[in-house]
N, CA, C and O atoms as a MOPAC input file, in Angstrom:
PM7 MOZYME 1SCF
protein

 N    134.18800 1    58.61800 1    90.48600 1
 C    135.09700 1    57.89500 1    89.82000 1
 C    134.16600 1    57.64400 1    88.55300 1
 O    134.56200 1    58.00400 1    87.44400 1
 N    132.82400 1    56.97400 1    88.72600 1
 C    131.90400 1    56.33800 1    87.72800 1
 C    132.01600 1    57.66000 1    86.76000 1
 O    132.45300 1    57.49000 1    85.62200 1
 N    131.62400 1    58.99000 1    87.19400 1
 C    131.65400 1    60.19800 1    86.36100 1
 C    132.40500 1    60.21700 1    85.47600 1
 O    132.18200 1    60.20400 1    84.26600 1
 N    133.73700 1    60.26500 1    86.26100 1
 C    134.76800 1    60.45900 1    85.36600 1
 C    135.20800 1    59.24500 1    84.38100 1
 O    136.15400 1    59.38600 1    83.60600 1
 N    134.57600 1    58.23000 1    84.45200 1
 C    135.02100 1    57.16900 1    83.50100 1
 C    133.78500 1    57.31400 1    82.35300 1
 O    134.13700 1    57.15600 1    81.18400 1
 N    132.28600 1    57.61900 1    82.63000 1
 C    131.31000 1    58.10400 1    82.07800 1
 C    131.73900 1    58.99000 1    80.83100 1
 O    131.54500 1    58.75200 1    79.63900 1
 N    132.48600 1    60.26700 1    81.52700 1
 C    133.39300 1    61.48200 1    80.61500 1
 C    134.17200 1    61.03400 1    79.62600 1
 O    134.03500 1    61.50800 1    78.49900 1
 N    135.14600 1    60.01400 1    79.89800 1
 C    136.00000 1    59.56700 1    79.26800 1
 C    135.39700 1    58.82900 1    78.08400 1
 O    135.74700 1    59.05100 1    76.92600 1
 N    134.35100 1    57.82100 1    78.47700 1
 C    134.14300 1    57.42100 1    77.34700 1
 C    133.02100 1    58.05700 1    76.10900 1
 O    132.73700 1    57.61000 1    74.99800 1
 N    132.61100 1    59.11700 1    76.74300 1
 C    131.72800 1    60.41700 1    75.97700 1
 C    132.72100 1    60.94800 1    75.08900 1
 O    132.38600 1    60.97800 1    73.90500 1
 N    133.54000 1    61.25300 1    75.29600 1
 C    134.83300 1    61.83500 1    74.70800 1
 C    135.31600 1    61.03000 1    73.43800 1
 O    135.54600 1    61.45700 1    72.30600 1
 N    135.41700 1    59.59800 1    73.99600 1
 C    136.14800 1    58.51300 1    73.29900 1
 C    135.07600 1    58.63700 1    72.12700 1
 O    135.43500 1    59.06600 1    71.03000 1
 N    133.74800 1    58.25600 1    72.36600 1
 C    132.64900 1    58.18200 1    71.45000 1
 C    132.65200 1    59.26200 1    70.56600 1
 O    132.69400 1    59.01000 1    69.36200 1
 N    132.60500 1    60.67800 1    71.03200 1
 C    132.71900 1    61.74800 1    70.63900 1
 C    133.81100 1    61.77400 1    69.48600 1
 O    133.50800 1    62.23300 1    68.38500 1
 N    135.24100 1    61.21600 1    69.77500 1
 C    136.27200 1    61.52100 1    68.93100 1
 C    136.20700 1    60.29800 1    67.75100 1
 O    136.93900 1    60.42500 1    66.76900 1
 N    135.55600 1    59.42600 1    67.83300 1
 C    135.37900 1    58.28500 1    67.15700 1
 C    134.27800 1    58.64100 1    65.95300 1
 O    134.49100 1    58.36700 1    64.77200 1
 N    133.07200 1    59.29100 1    66.43600 1
 C    132.23000 1    59.95500 1    65.55800 1
 C    132.48300 1    61.10200 1    64.79100 1
 O    131.73200 1    61.56800 1    63.93500 1
 N    133.93200 1    61.67500 1    65.25300 1
 C    134.61900 1    62.70300 1    64.29800 1
 C    135.05000 1    61.96400 1    63.37300 1
 O    134.66600 1    62.14200 1    62.21700 1
 N    135.81200 1    61.12200 1    63.65400 1
 C    136.77400 1    60.42800 1    62.76200 1
 C    135.79800 1    59.48500 1    61.46300 1
 O    136.08700 1    59.29400 1    60.28100 1
 N    134.75800 1    59.09900 1    62.14300 1
 C    134.03200 1    58.29800 1    61.12500 1
 C    133.61700 1    59.71900 1    60.34500 1
 O    134.39100 1    60.03800 1    59.44300 1
 N    132.96900 1    60.22600 1    60.48500 1
 C    132.66100 1    61.15800 1    59.74000 1
 C    133.57900 1    61.64300 1    58.66700 1
 O    133.21600 1    61.56000 1    57.49400 1
 N    135.07100 1    62.28600 1    59.07400 1
 C    135.70600 1    62.69100 1    58.23900 1
 C    136.34800 1    61.63700 1    57.39100 1
 O    137.02100 1    61.96100 1    56.41300 1
 N    136.15200 1    60.30500 1    57.75600 1
 C    136.01500 1    59.23300 1    57.06100 1
 C    135.07800 1    59.45800 1    55.54200 1
 O    135.31300 1    59.82600 1    54.39100 1
 N    134.26200 1    59.13400 1    56.09700 1
 C    133.04100 1    59.70300 1    55.39400 1
 C    133.00700 1    60.78200 1    54.16800 1
 O    132.72700 1    60.59100 1    52.98400 1
 N    133.40700 1    62.04500 1    54.88400 1
 C    133.67100 1    62.82200 1    54.01100 1
 C    134.70400 1    62.54800 1    53.00600 1
 O    134.30300 1    62.60900 1    51.84300 1
 N    135.75600 1    62.30300 1    53.15700 1
 C    136.71800 1    61.86200 1    52.44000 1
 C    136.52400 1    60.93900 1    51.32200 1
 O    137.13900 1    61.17800 1    50.28300 1
 N    135.54000 1    59.63200 1    51.40500 1
 C    135.35800 1    58.84600 1    50.71600 1
 C    134.18800 1    59.41400 1    49.44300 1
 O    133.96100 1    58.94700 1    48.32700 1
 N    133.59900 1    60.60300 1    50.15800 1
 C    132.69300 1    61.00300 1    49.48500 1
 C    133.31300 1    62.15400 1    48.41400 1
 O    132.63700 1    62.65900 1    47.51700 1
 N    134.54200 1    62.43000 1    48.64500 1
 C    135.43000 1    63.51800 1    47.79500 1
 C    135.78800 1    62.25500 1    46.60800 1
 O    135.54800 1    62.61300 1    45.45500 1
 N    136.08500 1    61.47800 1    46.69200 1
 C    136.66600 1    60.13000 1    46.20200 1
 C    138.05800 1    59.74100 1    46.25500 1
 O    138.78600 1    59.34700 1    45.34300 1
 N    138.27900 1    59.90600 1    47.37300 1
 C    139.70000 1    59.59900 1    48.03300 1
 C    139.72200 1    58.46200 1    48.08300 1
 O    138.61800 1    57.95700 1    48.28800 1
 N    140.95200 1    57.45800 1    47.92700 1
 C    141.28300 1    55.93100 1    48.20300 1
 C    140.52600 1    55.30000 1    47.39900 1
 O    139.95600 1    54.28900 1    47.80800 1
 N    140.37300 1    55.67200 1    46.29600 1
 C    139.01400 1    54.91700 1    45.32900 1
 C    139.47700 1    53.13800 1    45.26600 1
 O    138.66800 1    52.24700 1    45.00800 1
 N    140.95200 1    52.91600 1    45.56500 1
 C    141.60100 1    51.78100 1    45.40500 1
 C    140.79500 1    50.81100 1    46.71700 1
 O    140.57700 1    49.60300 1    46.62600 1
 N    140.48400 1    51.57300 1    47.76000 1
 C    140.10800 1    50.44700 1    49.04400 1
 C    138.83900 1    51.08200 1    49.66300 1
 O    138.42300 1    50.97400 1    50.81700 1
 N    138.33000 1    51.76500 1    48.62400 1
 C    136.79000 1    52.55300 1    48.95300 1
 C    135.68900 1    51.80700 1    50.00100 1
 O    135.15600 1    52.08500 1    51.07600 1
 N    135.67300 1    50.44600 1    48.81900 1
 C    134.59100 1    49.49600 1    49.63900 1
 C    134.85100 1    49.27200 1    50.94700 1
 O    134.09900 1    49.54400 1    51.88300 1
 N    136.05600 1    48.71300 1    51.01300 1
 C    136.58400 1    48.59300 1    52.61700 1
 C    136.27900 1    49.59600 1    53.49700 1
 O    135.40500 1    49.39600 1    54.34000 1
 N    136.95600 1    50.82600 1    53.43100 1
 C    136.78300 1    51.89300 1    54.15300 1
 C    135.09100 1    52.41500 1    54.47300 1
 O    134.67600 1    52.90200 1    55.52500 1
 N    134.34500 1    52.15300 1    53.27400 1
 C    132.98300 1    51.99800 1    53.61100 1
 C    132.50800 1    51.29500 1    54.42200 1
 O    132.04200 1    51.66800 1    55.49900 1
 N    132.55200 1    50.40700 1    54.09500 1
 C    131.99400 1    49.27700 1    55.24700 1
 C    132.52400 1    49.30800 1    56.70300 1
 O    131.82200 1    48.89700 1    57.62700 1
 N    133.81900 1    49.81800 1    56.90500 1
 C    134.56800 1    50.16100 1    58.16800 1
 C    133.57600 1    51.52100 1    58.46900 1
 O    132.95700 1    51.51600 1    59.53200 1
 N    133.46300 1    52.35500 1    57.80700 1
 C    132.47100 1    53.20700 1    58.44700 1
 C    130.86800 1    53.01000 1    58.83200 1
 O    130.15600 1    53.71100 1    59.55100 1
 N    130.63900 1    52.11200 1    58.28100 1
 C    129.02600 1    51.53300 1    58.51100 1
 C    129.49800 1    50.86600 1    59.75700 1
 O    128.69800 1    51.20200 1    60.63000 1
 N    130.39900 1    50.09200 1    60.26100 1
 C    130.61900 1    49.42000 1    61.37000 1
 C    130.65300 1    50.40900 1    62.38800 1
 O    129.84700 1    50.42000 1    63.31900 1
 N    131.83700 1    51.49400 1    62.19400 1
 C    131.83400 1    52.37000 1    63.15000 1
 C    130.51200 1    53.20100 1    63.80400 1
 O    130.26400 1    53.60700 1    64.93900 1
 N    129.76100 1    53.25000 1    62.46200 1
 C    128.37900 1    53.89500 1    62.79200 1
 C    127.40300 1    53.25000 1    63.58200 1
 O    126.52700 1    53.88800 1    64.16600 1
 N    127.55700 1    51.39200 1    63.66100 1
 C    126.91900 1    50.86500 1    64.12800 1
 C    127.28300 1    50.73900 1    65.74600 1
 O    126.50300 1    50.63800 1    66.69400 1
 N    128.44900 1    50.77100 1    65.73700 1
 C    128.84600 1    50.67800 1    67.10300 1
 C    128.87300 1    52.09700 1    67.72800 1
 O    129.07400 1    52.18700 1    68.94000 1
 N    128.72000 1    53.00000 1    67.12200 1
 C    128.27400 1    54.19000 1    67.79900 1
 C    126.90200 1    54.31500 1    68.41300 1
 O    126.74700 1    54.74900 1    69.55500 1
 N    125.96800 1    53.95000 1    67.68500 1
 C    124.57700 1    53.98900 1    67.85100 1
 C    124.39200 1    52.62100 1    69.23000 1
 O    123.77000 1    52.84800 1    70.26800 1
 N    124.85000 1    51.70600 1    69.02700 1
 C    124.68600 1    50.72200 1    69.90600 1
 C    125.29200 1    51.44800 1    71.31300 1
 O    124.56800 1    51.67700 1    72.28200 1
 N    126.48800 1    51.71800 1    71.27600 1
 C    126.98800 1    52.38700 1    72.77000 1
 C    125.98500 1    53.71100 1    73.19600 1
 O    125.77500 1    53.91800 1    74.39200 1
 N    125.37800 1    54.59500 1    72.14700 1
 C    124.57300 1    55.23200 1    72.80900 1
 C    123.30100 1    54.91800 1    73.29000 1
 O    122.76900 1    55.29000 1    74.33500 1
 N    122.83500 1    54.12500 1    72.32900 1
 C    121.69000 1    53.20100 1    73.14400 1
 C    121.93900 1    52.80400 1    74.32300 1
 O    121.13000 1    53.10400 1    75.20100 1
 N    123.03200 1    52.08300 1    74.63600 1
 C    123.05800 1    51.49500 1    76.09200 1
 C    123.48100 1    52.54700 1    77.23400 1
 O    123.54500 1    52.12200 1    78.38800 1
 N    123.76600 1    53.86800 1    76.97900 1
 C    123.97500 1    54.70000 1    77.68100 1
 C    122.12100 1    55.22600 1    78.54700 1
 O    121.74100 1    55.40200 1    79.70500 1
 N    121.37300 1    55.30400 1    76.96600 1
 C    119.97600 1    55.33100 1    77.38100 1
 C    119.21100 1    54.22700 1    78.24600 1
 O    118.29700 1    54.48800 1    79.02800 1
 N    119.61200 1    53.23300 1    78.04300 1
 C    119.24500 1    51.92100 1    79.05300 1
 C    119.66000 1    52.19800 1    80.66400 1
 O    119.01600 1    51.66300 1    81.56700 1
 N    120.77800 1    53.07200 1    80.92400 1
 C    121.40300 1    52.60800 1    82.16500 1
 C    120.29300 1    53.95000 1    83.01400 1
 O    120.34000 1    54.10800 1    84.23400 1

């Protein structure tokens, strides 16, 4: 059961990182210029969250 839960968490983090990368790519292309700063801030927060979660896996 724990292995299944870990796999689900890893899949969720992978999908979140893919979405973060997509967001960053589109921001770099100039999309959503009217809310660019808010979306860039969101991308940075997602990145920090992913790093913290990955570091917590290392500590286990």
